C-alpha positions in Angstrom: -38.3 88.5 -26.7 -37.4 87.0 -30.0 -40.6 85.7 -31.7 -40.6 83.2 -34.6 -43.6 83.4 -36.9 -43.9 80.1 -38.9 -46.1 79.2 -41.9 -46.3 75.4 -42.1 -46.4 73.5 -45.3 -49.3 71.1 -46.1 -46.7 68.3 -46.2 -43.2 67.6 -47.2 -41.9 64.7 -49.2 -38.1 65.3 -49.5 -37.5 68.7 -51.2 -40.6 68.6 -53.3 -42.5 71.9 -53.3 -45.7 72.7 -55.1 -45.2 75.9 -57.0 -48.8 77.3 -57.0 -48.8 77.1 -53.2 -45.9 79.5 -52.9 -47.8 82.7 -52.1 -47.1 85.3 -49.5 -48.7 84.3 -46.1 -50.5 87.6 -45.5 -51.8 86.6 -42.1 -48.3 86.3 -40.5 -47.3 89.6 -42.0 -50.3 91.1 -40.3 -49.2 89.4 -37.0 -45.7 90.9 -37.5 -47.3 94.4 -37.8 -49.2 93.8 -34.6 -46.1 92.9 -32.6 -44.9 95.6 -30.3 -41.6 97.1 -31.6 -39.5 96.1 -28.5 -39.7 92.5 -29.6 -37.6 91.0 -32.4 -39.6 89.1 -35.1 -38.2 86.4 -37.5 -40.2 84.6 -40.1 -39.8 81.1 -41.6 -42.0 79.6 -44.4 -41.9 75.8 -44.3 -43.3 75.8 -47.9 -40.2 77.4 -49.4 -37.4 76.7 -46.9 -36.3 74.6 -44.0 -37.2 75.8 -40.6 -34.0 76.5 -38.5 -35.1 74.7 -35.3 -31.8 75.5 -33.5 -32.2 79.2 -33.8 -32.6 80.8 -30.3 -36.2 82.1 -29.9 -38.4 82.7 -26.9 -41.9 82.3 -28.5 -43.2 80.5 -31.7 -46.4 81.5 -33.4 -48.0 79.1 -35.9 -51.0 79.5 -38.1 -52.9 76.4 -39.4 -55.8 75.3 -41.5 -56.9 71.7 -41.5 -54.6 70.6 -44.4 -51.5 72.0 -42.5 -52.5 71.0 -39.0 -50.5 67.8 -38.9 -47.3 69.5 -40.1 -47.9 72.4 -37.7 -48.1 69.9 -34.8 -44.8 68.4 -35.9 -43.1 71.8 -36.0 -44.6 72.7 -32.6 -43.2 69.4 -31.1 -39.7 70.2 -32.2 -39.7 73.6 -30.5 -41.5 72.4 -27.3 -38.9 69.6 -27.0 -36.4 72.5 -26.6 -38.6 74.3 -24.0 -39.8 77.0 -26.4 -43.4 78.1 -25.9 -45.7 77.7 -28.9 -49.0 79.5 -29.7 -51.2 78.5 -32.6 -54.1 80.4 -34.3 -56.0 80.2 -37.6 -59.0 78.4 -38.8 -58.1 75.0 -37.4 -57.3 76.4 -33.9 -60.6 78.3 -33.9 -62.7 75.3 -34.9 -60.8 72.6 -32.8 -59.2 74.4 -29.9 -59.2 71.3 -27.6 -57.3 69.3 -30.2 -54.8 72.0 -30.9 -54.2 72.5 -27.1 -52.8 69.0 -27.0 -49.9 70.2 -29.1 -49.2 73.8 -28.2 -48.9 76.0 -25.1 -51.5 78.5 -26.1 -54.4 78.6 -28.6 -55.8 81.8 -30.2 -59.5 81.4 -31.1 -60.6 83.9 -33.7 -58.9 86.9 -35.3 -55.6 88.3 -33.9 -56.0 92.1 -34.1 -57.3 92.7 -30.6 -55.6 89.7 -28.9 -52.1 89.3 -30.2 -50.5 92.1 -28.1 -52.0 90.5 -24.9 -50.5 87.1 -25.8 -47.1 88.7 -26.4 -47.2 90.6 -23.2 -48.2 87.5 -21.2 -45.5 85.5 -22.8 -42.9 88.2 -22.0 -43.7 88.1 -18.3 -43.8 84.3 -18.1 -47.6 84.1 -17.8 -48.8 82.7 -21.1 -52.3 81.4 -20.8 -53.7 78.3 -22.4 -56.4 79.9 -24.5 -57.2 83.4 -25.8 -60.5 84.4 -27.4 -60.9 87.3 -29.8 -63.6 89.6 -28.4 -65.3 90.0 -31.8 -64.8 91.2 -35.3 -62.0 93.8 -35.4 -62.0 97.0 -37.4 -59.5 96.9 -40.3 -59.3 100.6 -40.6 -55.7 101.8 -40.5 -54.3 98.3 -40.6 -51.5 97.1 -42.9 -49.2 94.1 -42.9 -45.4 94.2 -42.3 -44.1 93.0 -45.6 -40.5 93.2 -44.5 -40.8 89.6 -43.3 -41.1 88.4 -47.0 -37.6 89.7 -47.9 -35.5 87.0 -49.6 -38.3 84.4 -49.9 -39.1 82.7 -53.2 -42.7 83.5 -53.7 -44.8 83.8 -56.9 -44.6 87.3 -58.4 -48.0 88.3 -57.1 -48.4 90.7 -54.2 -51.3 89.8 -51.8 -53.5 92.6 -50.4 -56.6 92.4 -48.2 -59.4 94.8 -49.0 -62.1 93.1 -46.9 -62.4 90.0 -44.7 -65.2 87.4 -44.4 -68.4 86.6 -46.3 -72.1 87.0 -45.6 -73.1 83.9 -47.5 -73.6 80.5 -45.9 -72.4 77.8 -48.3 -72.5 74.6 -46.4 -68.9 73.4 -47.3 -67.2 76.7 -46.6 -64.8 77.3 -43.7 -64.7 81.0 -44.3 -68.4 81.5 -43.7 -68.2 79.4 -40.5 -65.1 81.2 -39.2 -66.4 84.7 -39.7 -70.0 83.7 -38.8 -71.4 85.0 -42.0 -70.1 88.5 -41.5 -68.0 90.8 -43.7 -65.6 93.5 -42.5 -64.3 95.9 -45.2 -61.2 98.1 -45.2 -61.5 101.7 -46.3 -60.9 101.8 -50.1 -58.3 104.6 -49.6 -56.3 102.4 -47.2 -56.2 99.6 -49.7 -55.0 101.8 -52.5 -52.4 103.4 -50.3 -51.1 100.0 -49.3 -50.8 98.9 -52.9 -49.1 102.1 -54.0 -46.6 101.7 -51.1 -45.6 98.2 -52.3 -44.6 99.6 -55.7 -45.8 96.3 -57.3 -48.0 96.1 -60.4 -49.5 92.6 -60.1 -51.9 92.4 -57.2 -54.1 89.6 -55.7 -56.9 91.0 -53.6 -57.3 88.1 -51.3 -61.0 88.8 -50.3 -63.2 85.8 -50.4 -65.7 87.9 -52.2 -64.5 91.3 -53.4 -68.0 92.1 -54.7 -69.7 91.5 -51.3 -70.7 95.1 -51.2 -71.1 96.3 -54.8 -71.1 100.0 -54.1 -68.0 99.7 -51.9 -66.3 97.6 -54.7 -67.0 100.5 -57.2 -65.4 102.9 -54.8 -62.4 100.6 -54.5 -62.1 100.4 -58.3 -62.1 104.2 -58.5 -59.3 104.4 -56.0 -57.3 101.8 -58.0 -57.6 103.4 -61.5 -54.7 105.9 -61.0 -52.3 103.2 -59.9 -51.9 101.5 -63.3 -51.9 97.9 -61.7 -53.2 94.6 -62.9 -55.3 92.8 -60.2 -57.0 89.5 -59.5 -59.6 88.6 -56.9 -62.6 86.4 -56.1 -66.2 87.4 -56.7 -69.7 86.0 -57.4 -70.9 85.5 -61.0 -73.4 88.3 -60.3 -70.6 90.7 -60.9 -71.0 90.1 -64.6 -74.6 91.5 -64.6 -73.6 95.0 -63.4 -72.4 97.1 -66.4 -71.1 100.0 -64.3 -69.1 97.7 -62.0 -67.6 95.8 -65.0 -66.5 99.1 -66.6 -64.9 100.2 -63.4 -63.2 96.9 -62.9 -61.7 97.1 -66.4 -60.5 100.6 -66.0 -58.9 99.8 -62.6 -56.9 97.0 -64.1 -58.9 93.9 -63.2 -57.2 91.0 -65.1 -59.3 88.2 -63.7 -61.5 86.8 -60.9 -62.1 83.5 -59.4 -65.8 82.6 -59.6 -67.3 79.7 -57.5 -69.8 78.3 -60.0 -69.7 75.1 -57.9 -72.4 73.4 -60.0 -74.3 73.8 -63.2 -77.2 72.0 -61.6 -79.8 74.0 -59.6 -80.6 71.1 -57.3 -77.0 70.9 -56.2 -76.8 74.7 -55.7 -79.8 74.4 -53.4 -78.2 71.5 -51.5 -75.0 73.5 -50.9 -77.0 76.6 -49.8 -75.7 78.6 -52.8 -79.0 79.5 -54.5 -77.6 83.0 -55.3 -76.0 81.1 -58.2 -78.7 80.1 -60.7 -77.3 77.3 -62.7 -75.9 77.1 -66.2 -78.9 78.6 -67.9 -78.3 81.9 -66.0 -74.5 82.0 -66.3 -74.0 82.9 -69.9 -74.8 86.6 -69.9 -72.6 87.2 -66.9 -69.7 85.3 -68.3 -70.0 87.2 -71.6 -70.1 90.5 -69.7 -66.8 89.7 -67.9 -65.2 88.5 -71.1 -66.2 91.6 -73.0 -64.3 93.7 -70.4 -61.2 91.6 -70.7 -61.6 89.9 -67.4 -60.4 86.3 -67.2 -62.4 83.7 -65.2 -60.9 81.1 -62.9 -64.0 78.8 -62.6 -64.4 76.4 -59.7 -66.7 73.4 -59.5 -67.6 70.9 -56.7 -68.6 67.3 -57.2 -69.8 64.6 -54.9 -73.2 65.9 -53.8 -75.9 63.3 -53.4 -78.0 65.0 -56.1 -75.2 64.9 -58.8 -76.8 63.5 -62.0 -74.8 60.7 -63.7 -73.7 63.0 -66.6 -72.5 65.8 -64.3 -68.8 65.3 -65.2 -69.3 65.4 -69.0 -71.7 68.3 -68.8 -69.5 70.4 -66.5 -66.4 69.8 -68.7 -68.4 70.7 -71.8 -69.6 73.9 -70.1 -66.1 74.9 -69.0 -64.7 74.3 -72.5 -67.6 76.1 -74.3 -67.0 79.2 -72.1 -63.2 79.0 -72.7 -62.4 79.8 -69.1 -58.9 81.0 -68.4 -58.4 78.2 -65.8 -60.7 75.9 -63.9 -60.7 73.7 -60.8 -62.8 70.5 -60.6 -62.9 69.6 -56.9 -64.7 67.0 -54.8 -66.4 67.9 -51.5 -64.1 68.1 -48.6 -65.7 68.1 -45.1 -63.7 70.7 -43.2 -64.2 70.8 -39.4 -66.5 73.6 -38.3 -68.7 73.5 -41.4 -72.3 72.3 -41.7 -71.1 69.8 -44.2 -68.7 68.1 -41.8 -71.4 68.0 -39.1 -74.0 66.5 -41.5 -71.6 63.8 -42.7 -70.7 63.0 -39.1 -74.3 62.6 -38.0 -75.0 60.5 -41.1 -72.0 58.2 -40.3 -70.4 59.0 -43.7 -67.0 60.2 -42.6 -64.2 57.9 -43.5 -62.1 59.2 -40.6 -62.8 60.9 -37.3 -60.1 63.4 -38.2 -58.7 63.0 -41.7 -56.1 65.7 -41.2 -54.3 63.5 -38.6 -54.5 60.2 -40.4 -50.9 59.0 -41.1 -51.8 57.5 -44.5 -54.0 60.4 -45.7 -52.9 62.3 -48.8 -54.0 65.4 -50.5 -56.6 64.4 -53.0 -58.1 61.6 -50.9 -61.8 61.5 -50.1 -62.7 61.9 -46.5 -66.3 60.8 -46.8 -68.5 58.2 -48.6 -70.2 59.7 -51.6 -73.5 58.2 -52.7 -73.8 56.5 -56.0 -70.2 55.8 -56.7 -67.0 54.6 -54.9 -64.5 57.2 -53.6 -61.9 56.0 -56.1 -64.3 56.2 -59.0 -65.1 59.8 -58.1 -61.4 60.6 -58.0 -60.8 59.0 -61.4 -63.7 60.8 -63.1 -62.3 64.1 -61.8 -58.8 63.3 -62.9 -60.2 62.5 -66.4 -61.8 65.9 -66.8 -58.8 67.8 -65.3 -56.5 66.1 -67.8 -58.9 66.9 -70.6 -59.4 70.6 -69.6 -55.6 71.0 -69.3 -54.7 69.1 -72.5 -52.4 71.0 -74.9 -55.3 71.0 -77.4 -57.7 72.7 -75.0 -55.2 75.1 -73.5 -54.7 76.4 -77.1 -58.5 76.3 -77.8 -59.2 78.4 -74.7 -56.7 80.9 -75.8 -59.1 81.6 -78.7 -61.2 83.7 -76.3 -58.7 86.5 -77.1 -60.6 89.4 -75.5 -60.5 87.8 -72.1 -57.5 85.5 -72.2 -54.9 87.0 -74.6 -55.4 90.8 -74.6 -53.6 93.1 -72.2 -50.0 93.4 -71.0 -48.3 90.0 -70.7 -51.7 88.2 -71.2 -50.5 85.6 -73.8 -47.5 84.7 -71.6 -49.8 84.5 -68.6 -52.3 82.2 -70.3 -49.8 79.7 -71.4 -47.6 79.9 -68.3 -50.4 79.5 -65.8 -52.1 76.7 -67.7 -48.8 75.0 -68.2 -48.1 75.1 -64.5 -51.5 73.7 -63.6 -51.1 71.0 -66.2 -47.8 70.0 -64.7 -49.3 70.0 -61.2 -51.7 67.3 -62.2 -48.7 65.1 -61.8 -46.9 66.9 -58.9 -49.6 68.0 -56.5 -52.0 65.1 -55.9 -51.1 62.6 -53.2 -48.9 65.1 -51.3 -48.7 63.8 -47.7 -50.0 65.8 -44.8 -47.0 66.4 -42.5 -43.4 65.5 -43.2 -42.7 61.9 -43.9 -39.2 62.2 -42.5 -40.4 63.8 -39.2 -41.4 61.6 -36.2 -45.0 62.0 -35.1 -45.7 63.8 -31.8 -47.0 61.4 -29.2 -50.5 62.8 -29.3 -50.7 61.9 -33.0 -49.4 58.4 -32.5 -52.1 57.4 -30.1 -55.1 55.4 -31.7 -58.1 57.6 -32.2 -61.6 56.5 -31.3 -64.3 56.1 -34.0 -67.4 55.6 -31.9 -70.5 56.5 -33.9 -68.7 58.2 -36.7 -68.6 55.5 -39.3 -64.9 56.1 -39.7 -62.4 53.6 -40.9 -58.6 53.5 -41.1 -56.5 54.0 -44.2 -55.5 50.4 -44.0 -59.2 49.3 -44.0 -59.8 51.3 -47.1 -56.9 49.8 -49.0 -54.4 51.3 -51.4 -56.9 52.6 -53.8 -58.2 55.1 -51.3 -55.1 57.2 -51.5 -56.1 58.4 -55.0 -59.3 60.3 -54.2 -59.5 64.0 -55.1 -59.5 67.2 -53.1 -59.7 70.9 -53.6 -56.5 72.6 -54.9 
């Protein structure tokens, strides 16, 4: 068989592509590695190129999260109209398999490692089933993606590598925690180092949702990375900054920066989001200083729109981010993703603006999908845009460069600081209000049908009015 693996874009508006979203889709490279060698694999990335729908293929595999679901359904419809079978997996397929099954021939629920070969075999003999369930968490030992599928694609110069999968925490807004059911599966540190060495690349993004989930294992990983002479980035909790041995090993192994989900400087908010392992602004300073002293940049993320947000939360958070001179920062509003406790709570409370915001024809990236308390959706959006513009003003980009130990020292660091901040400053104009789906593609019939709203408190985009299209969302 000839199998096409396709990464859908969030949305397409002519030929406009958002640069910071152009990263290697590691999941599909993993799928390519799992495909038995007697089958031919081709790969198309809708984010950087046009999908060649006329190419002869026997099976199409799509991965989707909620932001890309509408576009994935459009792509699936084009192939199915030609009689090509389509299978879909990923977060959205796992959380909403009944919805996804309206648009594809087969749905993969869960992770692919122990299921994909069965799907391929069934498709090859003309017996593709409607739904496949992963039997449990797979071992990642001895696994590696097939990076050959990335050849010729225009991605950011950052190689993605997985050193562990999942998260044991239970933040109420987090799809990752829901998908992996609060579990974490590590890869052997030697396997990770060998994969990185085989790529020959020197700038690495460890895509773990929390690279410090198991601190002793992280230290082992750092020891394996030291001889490679790389520069790496990842995501971790702020607690990383309290462990001197770990910080020393991270610096020696080439850690250039980590994304830290501060989420809030308010302890009441942290309790509401079930993130009490963060302790609020008063407990952050020493850890931030520890990271900076070891030359580790911080990409700080914050979430707004909780019921307990104090009125001055915007100004205080911006002041905190500027005081700490973070490398970059994201100021996001809550987004109720299906499958999360947050989505279910808003559904029960009747606060969802749509039954399924990811299918709304008028929905845009950056639009609120729920009713916050205390202020209107468009007001929350405007307040967030104000602090984004201030944080990424030319004056503050330069001021944050003053944290020279973290932001300017190291190979290529000055260029990186101004290039990344300049890109994110530009995307304040380019990224927001991106449509979900392709405005030039006809909608599949299942999307065109009116959707019920019984008991959800949902309203249509038309009812909300034009101002609703300007509400914020995570980057």
